[in-house]
Every structure is written in C-alpha cells, then in structure tokens.
C-alpha positions in Angstrom: 73.1 84.6 -39.4 72.2 83.9 -43.0 68.7 83.5 -44.2 69.1 79.8 -44.6 70.3 79.4 -41.0 67.2 81.4 -39.9 64.9 79.2 -41.8 66.6 76.1 -40.6 66.5 77.3 -37.0 62.8 78.1 -37.3 62.1 74.6 -38.6 64.1 73.0 -35.8 62.3 75.2 -33.2 58.9 74.4 -34.6 59.8 70.7 -34.7 61.0 70.8 -31.1 57.8 72.6 -30.0 55.6 70.1 -31.9 57.7 67.2 -30.3 57.2 68.7 -26.9 53.4 68.9 -27.5 53.3 65.4 -28.9 55.4 64.1 -26.0 53.2 66.0 -23.5 50.0 64.6 -25.1 51.5 61.2 -25.1 52.4 61.4 -21.5 48.9 62.6 -20.6 47.3 59.8 -22.6 49.6 57.3 -20.9 48.7 58.7 -17.5 45.0 58.6 -18.3 45.4 55.1 -19.7 47.3 54.0 -16.6 44.7 55.5 -14.4 41.9 53.8 -16.4 43.7 50.5 -16.2 44.3 50.9 -12.5 40.7 51.8 -11.9 39.6 48.8 -13.9 42.0 46.6 -12.1 40.8 47.9 -8.7 37.2 47.3 -9.8 38.0 43.8 -10.9 39.9 43.0 -7.7 37.0 44.4 -5.7 34.7 42.2 -7.8 36.8 39.2 -7.2 36.8 39.9 -3.4 33.1 40.4 -3.4 32.5 37.2 -5.4 34.9 35.3 -3.1 33.0 36.7 0.0 29.7 35.6 -1.5 31.1 32.2 -2.3 32.4 31.8 1.2 29.1 32.9 2.7 27.3 30.4 0.5 29.7 27.6 1.5 29.2 28.5 5.2 25.4 28.5 4.8 25.5 25.1 3.0 27.9 23.7 5.6 25.6 24.8 8.4 22.5 23.4 6.6 24.3 20.1 6.1 25.3 20.0 9.7 21.7 20.7 10.8 20.4 18.0 8.4 23.1 15.5 9.6 22.2 16.3 13.3 18.5 15.8 12.5 19.2 12.6 10.7 21.2 11.3 13.7 18.5 12.3 16.1 15.8 10.7 14.1 17.8 7.5 13.7 18.6 7.4 17.4 14.9 8.1 18.2 13.8 5.3 15.9 16.3 2.9 17.4 15.1 3.7 20.9 11.5 3.2 19.9 12.4 -0.1 18.2 14.2 -1.1 21.4 11.2 -0.3 23.5 9.0 -2.7 21.5 11.7 -5.3 21.4 11.9 -5.2 25.2 8.1 -5.4 25.5 8.0 -8.5 23.3 10.8 -10.1 25.3 8.9 -9.4 28.5 5.9 -11.2 27.1 8.1 -14.2 25.9 9.6 -14.3 29.4 6.3 -14.3 31.3 5.8 -16.9 33.9 4.5 -20.1 32.5 1.0 -19.7 33.8 0.6 -16.2 32.4 2.1 -17.1 29.1 -0.2 -20.1 28.7 -3.2 -17.9 29.6 -2.1 -15.5 26.8 -1.8 -18.3 24.3 -5.3 -19.5 25.3 -6.7 -16.0 24.8 -5.0 -15.7 21.4 -6.4 -19.1 20.3 -9.9 -18.2 21.4 -9.6 -14.9 19.5 -8.3 -16.6 16.4 -11.0 -19.3 16.4 -13.7 -16.7 17.0 -12.5 -14.5 14.1 -12.4 -17.5 11.8 -15.9 -18.6 12.8 -17.2 -15.1 12.2 -15.7 -15.1 8.7 -17.3 -18.4 8.0 -20.7 -17.3 9.2 -20.4 -14.0 7.2 -19.5 -15.9 4.0 -22.5 -18.2 4.5 -24.9 -15.3 5.1 -23.8 -13.1 2.3 -22.8 -15.5 -0.4 -24.3 -18.9 0.7 -20.8 -20.3 0.6 -19.6 -22.7 3.3 -15.8 -21.9 3.7 -15.4 -23.9 6.9 -12.2 -26.0 6.7 -11.9 -29.6 7.6 -10.0 -28.7 10.7 -8.1 -26.0 12.6 -4.4 -26.5 13.2 -2.6 -24.8 16.1 0.9 -23.8 15.1 3.5 -22.9 17.8 7.2 -22.3 17.7 9.4 -25.2 18.9 9.8 -23.8 22.4 6.1 -23.3 23.0 5.2 -26.5 21.3 7.4 -28.4 23.7 6.2 -26.6 26.9 2.5 -25.7 26.1 1.4 -27.7 23.0 -0.4 -30.6 24.7 -2.0 -28.4 27.4 -3.2 -25.9 24.9 -4.7 -28.5 22.6 -6.5 -30.1 25.6 -7.8 -26.7 26.8 -9.0 -25.9 23.3 -10.9 -29.2 22.9 -12.3 -29.3 26.5 -13.1 -25.6 27.0 -13.0 -23.5 23.9 -14.7 -25.9 21.5 -17.7 -26.1 23.9 -17.9 -22.4 24.1 -17.6 -21.8 20.4 -19.6 -24.8 19.1 -16.7 -26.6 17.4 -16.4 -30.3 17.2 -13.3 -31.0 19.4 -11.7 -33.4 17.0 -11.5 -30.7 14.3 -8.9 -28.8 16.4 -5.4 -30.3 16.2 -1.8 -29.4 17.0 0.4 -29.0 13.9 3.1 -31.6 13.7 5.8 -29.2 12.7 6.8 -26.0 14.6 6.2 -22.6 13.1 8.9 -20.1 12.5 7.5 -17.4 14.8 8.9 -15.6 17.8 6.0 -16.5 20.0 2.2 -16.5 20.1 0.5 -18.8 17.6 -0.9 -19.2 14.1 -4.2 -20.9 13.5 -4.2 -22.7 10.2 -7.7 -23.1 8.7 -7.3 -25.0 5.5 -5.6 -22.6 3.1 -6.1 -19.6 5.4 -3.9 -18.7 8.4 -4.9 -16.4 11.3 -1.6 -14.9 12.4 -1.5 -14.3 16.1 2.3 -14.3 16.5 3.9 -11.9 18.8 5.6 -10.1 15.9 2.2 -9.6 14.2 0.6 -8.6 17.5 3.3 -5.9 18.2 3.1 -4.7 14.6 -0.6 -4.0 15.1 -0.1 -2.4 18.5 2.8 -0.2 17.2 0.5 1.3 14.5 -1.7 2.8 17.2 0.8 3.4 20.1 4.1 4.5 18.4 3.5 8.2 18.8 2.5 7.8 22.5 5.7 5.7 23.1 7.8 8.3 21.3 6.2 11.1 23.4 6.9 9.1 26.6 10.6 8.6 25.6 11.4 12.1 24.3 8.5 14.4 25.4 5.7 15.8 23.4 6.5 18.1 20.5 5.8 21.7 21.1 
C-alpha cells in the first residue's frame, strides 16, 4: 500500500467515523425531539380532555340549575293560578248568593259607603272649614243588580239608612246608567266615587288573606 493510499484510507476512515457520530447524534436528537413532541402532545391531549370534562360538568350544572328554575317557575305559576281561582270562586259564590242574602250585602255595602263619605265630609269641615258635601249621592249598580235590586235598595236607603245617618232622603238616588262592575256597588258623591264593587272588595281582602289562603292550599312553609 503506497503512502497515498494510506492517507486516503485514513481520511475515509475518519470521515466514516465522523459520519457515524453525526448520524448517531442526529438519531439521538430525533429520538429526544420525538419524545418531547409526544410528551407535549400527550399533555395537550390531556389538557383537552380535562377542559372538555370541565365544560361538560359546567353544562350539566347549568342544565340542572335551569331545570330547577323551570320547575320552580312552573310551581309558582301553578300556585298563583290556584290562589287566583280560589278568589274567583269566592267572588262567584257571593254573586250567586240567594236574593235575600245578596240584597242584605248590598245594603251593608251602601251603609258603609255612605258612612265613610259622611265621615270624610265631617273631617274636612272640622279641619279645614270646607264643606265638601255633594248635592246628592248616586247608587251605581251593574245591569243585573240594577234590574233585580235597584228599586228596593233605593227604597231601603231612603227609608232606613238616611234616617240612621241623618241624610235627607231625596239626596240619595239611583244612577240611570248601569256601572261596569262585577257586583257590589259604587257610591258616586259628586266628583268622588266610593268603590264597593266585589272586585275592589276582594282586592282589599286578598292583601290581608293571600298568605293564609296559600298556606291552606299548599301547607305552611317550613
């Protein structure tokens, strides 16, 4: 082997050795890189899974909350409707009272309305020296009650109530036109009206009895 061949062989051998080192290092780097990427990918996948789990749990919680709210809304609406129905039935029972009892109720309402008006007039005169007494007092009934009770109620007012309350009988009259009310009456005193209709009566009663009615229907809250 000549000297040139030896030198050439050495160069080739060194180059092959360097190449093997380079290749080996490259393979190690590639393996490390693949492992790093795999680890990162696994971590990202795990993160995605965890995020998805959290999102699912949040959706379930919101769905349950919405269901509870919807159920509560339905229950409250049903409860309110049943309470409304209880008062509607009570009002109907009063409208459907036997004639004698219903007439007695109208008489009591009229006496109360006249008394309230007279008290207001006396109070105005006492406090301010102002006479606010109207020229007359008109009894307003709905068309049904006007037909069945109007004349008798006016007669009772003039013959009985006026004497008790100190009112000149002719000042109490029956309105010519029926009132748009469900029952009861309205006492018109000039520009002022004393509302004793059944709807107004039950609105006042409901303010003080609704909780009791609800407790009766559904039981008291714990």
